[in-house]
N, C-alpha and C positions, 0 to 999 in steps of 0.2 A: 172130363173137365178141361176147359180151354187153358192153354198155357198163358202165363203172365204176359209174355210178349204179345200174344194175340189180343189179350184184354186191353193192354196199353195201346196197341195199334188201332183197335176199334174205337176206343175213347178218343184217340187223336184224330181219327177220321171224322168223328161226330163233331168234336169241338172246332176242327178246321171248317166244317160246313157251317156251324153256327157263326163263326167269324165272317165267313164270306157273305152270309145273309145280312149280318149287321152292317157290313161295309157297303153292300150293294143296295139294300132295301130298308135298313133300319131295324131296330129291335122288335118292332111290331110284327115283322115278317117271320120271326123265330117261333115256330110251332113244331111240335113233334113230327107232324106230317111233312111240313116243308123241309125240315132238317133231314128227315129220312130221304126225301127225294134229292136234296142237294148232295147228300153223302153217298147216294147210290145204294141204299140198303132198305130193308123193310121197316115199317113202323114198329113192328114187334121187336125187332133187334134193337132199335133205338131205345124203346121202352125197357128193354132188358138192362140197359146201362143207366138210363135217366128216366125218372117217372114224371118229371115236371120241368117246365121252362126254366125256373130258377136254378134247378140242379145243373142244367146244361150251361146256363150262363156262368154259374160259379166255377164249373170245370174249365170253361173257356177262359175266364179271367185268370184262373190259376195257371193255365198253360201259357198265357201271355206273360204273366209275371215270371214264370220259370224261364222263358226265353230271354226276358230282360236280364234276369239275374245271371244267367249263363254268359250272356254277352259282356256284362260288366266284369265278371270274373276273368274272362278272357282278356279284356282290355287292361285290367290291373296286372295280370301276369305278364302281358306283353310290355306294358309300360315299365314295370320293374326291371324286366330284362334289358330294356332300352335305356334305362336310367332317367326316365321322365320324372318331373317333379310331381308331388302329390296334387298340386293345383291342376296341372295338366291332365292327370288321370281322372280327377274328380270332374273336370269339365267334360271330358269324353264320356264318362259314365252318365252324367246328368243329361247330356245331349241325346242319349238313348230314349229318354222320356218324351222328347219333343218330336212332333210329326214332320220331320224334314225330308222324308222320302216315303214311297208307297208302303213299305213294310211297317214303318213306325206310325204312319197315318192309320193303317188298319188296326194296329195295337191300341192306338189312342182312342179310336172309336169304340173298341171293346171296353176300355176303362170308363169312357164317358157313359156308355150304356149301363155298365155295372153300377156306376155312381148314381144314376137315375133310379135304378131299381132299389139300391141300398137305402135311398132316402125313405122308403116305405117298408123296409124289410130288416128286422133287427139282426137276423143271422148274417145277411149279406153286409150290413153295416159293420158288424164285428170283424168280418174278414177284411173289409176295406180299411178299417182302423189298424188292424194288425199289419197289413201290407205297408201302409204309410209309415207306421212306427218302425218297420224294418228298414225302409229307405232312409228315414231320419237317423236311425242308429248307425248305419253305414257311413253317412256323411259326418256325423259327430265323431266317429272313430277316425275318419280321415283327418279331421281338424285336430284331434288329439295327437295323432301321429305327426301332423304338421308342427305342433308345439314342440314335440320331442326333437325334431330335426332342424327347427329354426325357421320354417316357412311361416309359422303363425306365432304371434307375440304371446308371451306367457300371460296368464290371467284371463284369457278369452273364454267365455262361457260356450263350450262346444255344443251343448244341447240347444241353447238359444239360437246360436248362429246356424245350426243345422235346420232348425224350423224355418228360419228366414230364407236360407238358400233353397230348400226344397220348395217352399211356397213360391219363391221367385221363379224357379224352373218350371213349376206347374203353371204359373201365370203365363210364362212365355209359350208353353205348349198350347194353352187355350187360345192365345192371341194368334199363334201361327196357324191353328186350325180354323179359326173364325175368319181371319183376313190374311191368307198366305201371301197375297200380292204386296202387301205393305210390310211384311215381315220376312224379308229374304234371309236365307241361311246365314250369310255373312253378318248381317245386323243382329240376328238372334244370338249367334255365338259370341259376337263382340259384347252384347249386353250381359251374357252369362259370364264372360271373362271379367267384365267390370264388377259384377257382384262378387265374384270369388276374390277379386283383387282387393276388396275391402277387408277381407279376412286373412288371406294369404299374402302378407305384406313383406315377408322376408325371403331369404335365400337359404336353402337347405345346407346345413353344415357339411354334409357328405359331398354335396356338389362343389362347395368351396374348397374342400380338401382335395378333391379330384383335380380341380382346376389348378391348384397350387403345385401339385405334383407334376402336371404336364406343361406348366408354363415354361417358356424358354429362359 
């Protein structure tokens, strides 16, 4: 029986091949046979892990989401260690959804392909809703943390603002994908900062306290 590490490595090899096919040729190019050729393995081995195209797409989407989550966690850990504001950390996290470089463009194309399939597949649609809910939940938690530290005014509806912020970030992502020449990174991030600035209007009490201790 193969070791778990071998199983995970094989699945990763297959889903990486699926992503390359989507980026290079589009979702229509993803078949078991072409995925096997792209991954450098037999059709039978691919079918051992995935019996259908939707299964491969679902695993690829989950892998992309896992990479996004890991990067956000790393950004938050680093931001907390560096004493960054919640708004700054949230801006960095949301920017990971926007196709501002080759790696994020590849991930965005997988999300786009998944959304297209999910429109006609209840199982994929449920996974898409769950993933979106998870992102909104993290943003809402950041807003609530902002209320506690003073970056966000009391009485703000965190869930409502999270919906707006995530929708705005996803809109920026689509515009960046469709018309990258008219949406340079500086303008995209400035627009994101402007949207966050409508919610994060204050200064963290911890930051003020630190500044008062170090002031001459």
